[in-house]
C-alpha positions in Angstrom: -14.1 -22.8 -19.5 -11.4 -20.2 -20.3 -7.8 -21.0 -19.8 -6.1 -17.7 -19.1 -3.2 -18.9 -17.0 -0.8 -17.7 -19.6 -1.8 -14.1 -18.7 -1.1 -14.4 -15.0 2.1 -12.4 -15.1 0.3 -9.6 -16.9 -2.5 -9.6 -14.3 0.1 -9.5 -11.5 1.9 -6.6 -13.3 -1.4 -4.7 -13.5 -2.0 -5.4 -9.8 1.5 -4.2 -8.9 1.1 -1.0 -10.9 -2.3 -0.2 -9.3 -1.1 -0.9 -5.8 2.2 0.9 -6.3 0.6 4.0 -7.8 -1.8 4.2 -4.8 1.1 4.2 -2.4 3.3 6.5 -4.4 0.4 9.0 -4.6 -0.4 8.7 -0.9 3.2 9.2 0.1 3.7 12.1 -2.3 0.6 13.9 -0.9 2.0 13.5 2.6 5.5 14.8 1.6 3.8 17.9 0.1 2.1 18.9 3.3 3.4 16.9 6.3 2.1 19.4 8.8 -1.5 18.9 7.8 -1.1 15.1 7.6 0.5 15.1 11.0 -2.4 16.9 12.5 -5.0 14.8 10.7 -3.7 11.5 12.0 -2.1 12.6 15.3 1.4 11.5 14.6 4.7 13.5 14.8 5.7 15.3 11.6 9.0 13.4 11.4 7.2 10.0 11.6 4.7 11.2 8.9 7.7 12.0 6.6 9.3 8.6 7.3 6.0 6.9 6.4 5.6 9.0 3.3 9.1 8.2 2.0 8.5 4.5 2.8 5.2 4.6 0.9 6.9 6.2 -2.1 9.9 3.8 -2.0 7.7 0.7 -1.5 5.2 1.8 -4.2 8.1 2.3 -6.6 9.6 -1.1 -5.8 6.3 -2.8 -6.4 5.6 -1.0 -9.7 9.1 -1.6 -11.0 9.5 -5.1 -9.7 12.5 -4.3 -7.5 12.5 -6.4 -4.3 8.7 -6.4 -4.4 8.3 -8.9 -1.6 10.3 -6.7 0.8 8.3 -3.7 -0.4 5.0 -5.5 0.1 6.0 -6.5 3.6 6.9 -2.9 4.5 3.7 -1.6 3.1 1.6 -4.3 4.9 3.2 -3.1 8.1 2.2 0.5 7.3 -1.4 -0.7 6.5 -1.6 -2.7 9.8 -0.6 0.5 11.6 -3.4 2.4 9.8 -5.9 -0.4 10.7 -4.9 -0.3 14.3 -5.5 3.5 14.4 -8.8 3.3 12.6 -10.3 0.3 14.5 -8.9 0.8 18.1 -8.2 4.5 18.4 -10.7 6.2 16.1 -13.3 3.4 16.5 -14.1 3.7 12.8 -16.5 1.1 11.4 -15.7 -1.1 8.4 -17.4 1.4 6.0 -16.7 4.4 8.2 -18.1 7.9 7.7 -17.6 9.6 4.4 -16.0 6.5 2.9 -13.2 6.6 5.5 -13.6 3.1 6.9 -11.0 0.4 7.1 -12.2 -1.6 4.1 -9.6 0.4 2.1 -6.7 -0.8 4.2 -7.9 -4.4 4.0 -8.2 -4.1 0.2 -4.6 -2.9 -0.1 -3.4 -5.5 2.3 -5.1 -8.2 0.1 -3.4 -6.8 -3.0 0.0 -6.7 -1.2 -0.5 -10.3 0.0 -1.0 -11.5 -3.5 2.3 -9.7 -4.5 4.1 -11.1 -1.5 2.9 -14.7 -2.1 3.5 -14.7 -5.9 6.7 -12.6 -5.8 5.0 -10.2 -8.1 4.9 -12.6 -11.0 7.4 -13.1 -13.8 7.6 -9.6 -15.0 10.0 -8.2 -12.4 13.5 -6.8 -12.4 15.0 -8.1 -9.1 13.5 -10.7 -6.9 
């Protein structure tokens, strides 16, 4: 049996970087074209911009290890909103059409829960 517990902080750092980059990229794409994103998800442009900035800020916080639990909570709230829309409004299945199911949101929520429950590991700047 391998004993790799000494690498836990590095594994959590890798998880934080991956999750954070996903949210930074998503938010950046929405900031670039908020009109198109607004139309595609049926939300007002101002709210789309708010969500985009929140995704960028939360993603950056997670990557850098700055208040990562607070960032994880905010991003979980955003993902719960996306889940609600996909499941109850759009009636999208778990796998969805064209890979647009809600498995993606659940995967991100799972990653964020690990960050939340572990406080991002030991390689952080501010707890």
